[in-house]
C-alpha positions, 0 to 999 in steps of 0.5 A: 744612783744604784743603777744595777740594784732593785729593792725588795721587802720581806717580813720587814727586811730590806733586800737589795738584789742585783739580778744579773750578777746575781748578788744580794744584800740585806740592809738594816733600817738606817742603812736602808734609809740611806740607800733607798733614795739612790735607787733608779726611779724618780729623782729623790728629794735631796737637799744639796749642800756645797762641800766645805772640806776638800777631803770630803770632796775627794772622798765623794769623787772617789767612792760615790761618783759611780753610784750617784748622779749629783755633781761631785762637789756637793754632799747629800744632806737629805733632810727627808732622811733625818728621822731615820738617821737623826744623829748623823751629820752631813759628813757622817752621812756621806761616810756611811753612804760611802761605806755602804755603796763600797760594799755593792757591786758597781760593774755591769754584768757581762751579757749572758747568752744562756747556759749552753756555752758554760757547760759540757757533757762531761759525764752522766751523773744520774740515771732514772729507771721507771721499772714498771707500771705495775703497782700494788695500789691504784692511787687516783692522783698517780702521775702514771696511772699505775695499778695492779693491772699495769703490764709494761715492765722493763726487761731484766736483761735490758735493765742490767745492760743499761745500768752498765752503760750508765756506769760507763758514762760516769753515772754513780747515782741510780734512781728506781721508781714505777709503779712500785719498784719492790714488785719488780722481780729480784729487785733487791738482788739487783740493788745488791749487785749495783751497790757492790761498787763502793762509789754507787748510790741508789734511791728507791721511790716506794709506797712503803707497803712491801718493806716488811717482805723485803726487809731481810734483803734491804738491811744487808745493803750498804746503809750509807748508800741506799736511800729510800723515799716513801710516799705519804698522802696525808694524815690517816683519814686522807691517806686511807681514803686514797690508798685503802683502809689500813694502809696508813697503819701498815705504813707506820709499822713499816717506817718503824721497822726501817728506823729500827734497822737504821735505814735512812728514809725520806717521806715524800708528799704529793701536795694537792687540794686534799692535803695542802693544809696538813703539811705542818701536821705531816712534819709532826708525824714524821718527827714522831716516826723518827724521819729526818727528811721530807720532800714535797712534790708539786702536783702534775696534771697528768695521768690520774692527776687532774686540775681539781686536785691542783693548788696554786702557788699562792695557797701552797707558800704559806702552808710550806712556811708553816711546815718549815717552822714545824720542821725547824722545831722537830729537827727535820729538813724539808728538801725543797727548802734546803735545796733552794737555801743552797742556791740562795746562799751560793757564791755571788755570781753563781747563775742557777739556770734550769735543771740538770735534765739532759746535761747530767740526768736521763730517764729510762721508761718501762718501754725500754726507751729514753726520756729527758726526766722521770716525770716525762716518761711516756710522753710520746713526743719526748721519746729520745729513742730505744736504749738498744741504740746505746744510752751514751749515744742517745744522751749525746746525739738526741735532738730532743736532749740537744734542744733542752740543753740549748734552752735557758731561763732567759728564753722567756721574757717574764722569767728574764725580768724576774729579779730572783731568776738566777737564785731560783733557777727558772722553775722546773722543766717538767712542770713547764712542759706539762703545763705549757708545752715548752721547757721554760716559762710555764711552771705554775709554781714559780712564785713558791720559789720566789717567795721562799727565796725572799723568806730564806734571806729575811729569816737568815738576817733575823738570826743575827744581833744588829749591833751596828748603827748603819750597815749591811746585816747580811750579804750573799756569800756570807752563808754557804749551805752547799758547793756546786763544784762548778763554775759560773753556771749551776744546774738545779734538779727535777722535783721528783727527788731533790736531795739525798742528805744535807749537812749544811755545808760541812760535808766536803770540809769534814771529809777533807780534814779527816783525810789530813788527820790520817795522812800528812799533806805537805803542800798545805802545812803551815808555812808561817809557824816555824816556832812550832818546830821548837816546841819539843814537848809536842809530839812530831805527829801533831806538828806535822798535821798542824795546818794553817796560815799563821801563828795567832797563838803567838800574836795573841800573847796569852797571859798566865791565868787566862782562858783561851779558846782555839777554834778549829784546833785540829791536831791541837798544836796551838792549844798546847803552845797556849797551855804553856803561856796561860800556865796551870791556873789558866785554861785552854779549850780546843774546838773541832768538828772532826772526830779524827782530829780530836782523837789525834789531839787527845792522844797528844794531850796526855803526852804534853800534860806529862811533860808540862806537869799539869793538864789545862787543855780540853778538846770539845767537838763542835761547830764554829757556828755553835760553840759549846761554851757558855757566854763570856767564857774566854779572855782570848779566842784564836783561830788559824785558817779556819773561819774561811771554812765556816758555812756561816761566817757571820754566825761564827763571829757572833758566836765568838763575840758571845763567848768573849768576856767584855774586854776580851780579844780575838786574834785570827790568822786567815786567808783573804784577797784584795777583791772579789774571788772568782766564782770558779774558785768559790765553787770548787770543793778542793779550793774550799778545803784548801782555805781559798774557796771560802776566803773573804775579801779583806774589806768584806771581813772588816765590814763583818767584824764591824757589824758584829760589834767588834772594835779596835780592829788591827791588821797585824801582818799580811803575807802572800799566801798563794796565787791561783788563777791570777787571784792573789791570796794573802795570809792576814793576821788581825785582832779585834776587841769586845768593848769593855762596858 
C-alpha cells in the first residue's frame, strides 16, 4: 500500500500528497488508475494471478514489496482497472506500477517536534514602524481606527534611534505604516537618510492621496529600493463611498504620476463584503494604470473592522481565482498567489511552519513599544516592552516573543491533520490571534490557502502536454519559484505585505551569472572541456568565462548544414565551436537570459566571424522555459550545466521538444545525483548558482524525459563532479531523440 500518501482531486487532476515530508505528485489518468487501489483503505478488488516469470517475481520483490500488501509471488491483474488501461498486459501493468511507485518516497518522515529546534535568532531581517495614528482619512474599516483626530505619534528621535538599533541587529528591510506615513514630519527626509545605505530597502504603506505633494522628494530616492503599497477600496463608487467623493479620481491621478516617474507601486485591497465581487475588475483597473503587483488583505475584525464586513473563505476563493485569471491576462502578479506558489513549488521536504514573526520580524508602535507584528500593534497583552529597553534585547528576551517562537502549526490538532499543512504554512498568526486568542488554529482564511494550493498544482500540471501513456505529469520540486535560502523549515510572512517583487525564480541565478560575466571564478569553470583551450579562434576572455560540467557540443557531433541551439550559451564558446562544425550553410543560435553574458558573447562573435570568414551565429535573449524560436527549428539542441538552473525543468524539456525537428536530438551535460538531494542544499542560493541546488536525481531526470515524449535516451558519460555535505554529484552527459514520424 501507499501508506504515506493521500489522494486529492482538483479540476480533474489527481494529486497525491505525502503530508509529513511534505511531497506531492500529479498522476495522469492512467497512472492514477494504477496507483489509486494502492492507497490505504478498504482492500482493493484485485484479481491475483501467480507470476510465471522468475524475472518478474524478482522485480516485484525488489520494487513493490515496500508498497503493497499482497504476497510477493503474485502479480496484480486488477481487472477492475482494465477500462482505464485496456492495452496493458499484467506484466506491463506491473512494470508501470513499479516505475510509478519508484518515484514516490517510501521512507517514513522523522517525527517533527515543531519549528523551534530548526531555527536560530541569527538576525532581524525586517522591522515595521507604525509611525502615527493620524490619517488624512477616516475609513470605516480601518484596523487601527486612524483619523485626522489621531494624536499618538512615534517621536522622531525614537524613530531614528530604533532604526539604528534595527540595522545593528541585521535589519535591511524597513516598513512604514500608520495612519498615513506621509503625514509624519520630515518623512521623505528620513527615508533619504535610511536609503543612503545601499543594502537597505524601504516599504511605505499609504492611501496615495498625498503623493503629489511629496513627489519631488520621492523621485530622488533610489527607485529599486523604495517600494510603495497604495491602498484601494474598490472601483470608483465603492472607493468614494468609503473615502469621500473625488478620492478615486485623485488616487488615479497620483498613480499615473508615480508611473510617469518610474516609481514601482503595489496596489493593496482590503477584501470585505463590499468589494469581494470586484476583485477581478480591480485587477483590470490596475492593468490600465500600469500597476504590475496587487496584494489582497484579508479582513480583520478589529478597530473599525466589524463582523458585518467579514467574508468567508468559501466566498473569497472563487473570486480570488477569477482575479488570478484576469491577472494572468494582464501580466499582473497577485502577491498572495505568487507567495503561496513559491511555497507549494519549493523543494520536497521543505516544511513551511507559521510566519517569521518574532524570529525575523518585529513591529514598533506609535506608543514607542514593541509588538510582534504590525496587525497586533496596540494589543495590550502583546506589548513586548518599550523600545527604550533596547530593540535587540526585547527581540531576544521578551516572553511574548519567546512564546511565539515556541509555537508550531502542529500544536493544533486540526492543522496537524491537514494534508497540505507544510505547503500552506499553518495560516496567519495575526488572524488566528485576533479571531481566537491563540497564535495557531483560528485563522478563518485557512481554506483559501488550501484551495489555492491545490489550484496552483492542478493549473501547473495543465500546462504540460501529456505525451506519456502512464506516468507522473508533475512532481514537487520540478518547478521552483523561489528559494527559502534555509534548511528544512521555512517561515511564511504576515498578510500585511507579502512580497516586494517576483521574478519567478530567476533572480538569484541571474545575479550569480552576471557576476561571473564580469569576474572569472576559477573554482566553477568547466573542468571537462579541455578542447576549448585548443580553439585558437576563440578569444581567451570568452574561454575563461565558459562555465559548465561537460562538452555537449563535441558529443552532439553537429554536421554541416545543421541548425544547432545552445541553451544557456553564456560566453558563447560552444556556439563558436559548433559554428565550425555546421559550416557556413548551417546556423547556430545561443540563448541566454543574462545581458552581461550576451554582451560578452556578441563582442567575441565579431572576432570569431572574422577568423572563420563567415558569420553563422546569432545570440538571443530568452529563458529556457520560453525559447525565442519557432517550432521545429533545430536539428540539435545542446546545453551545458544550465537546465539544473531552470525554475521549471518540465517546461524547459517541453520547449526543447517543441523547437526540435522530428528526428532531432538533444545532447546535454548537466549535474545529477544518485538519490534525493538534501533540502539544505536545495534551499541554498549559492548551491543553486553553482548547479547543485537545482540538480535532479538521475532517475527523476530520465522519468521527466520519458514523460515529455523523448525516446532512445542514452547515458553517454558520467564522471564525479563535486562532493557536498556527503552528497555526491556527477557530471552526466546524455542524449535523447524526438521521434521521426
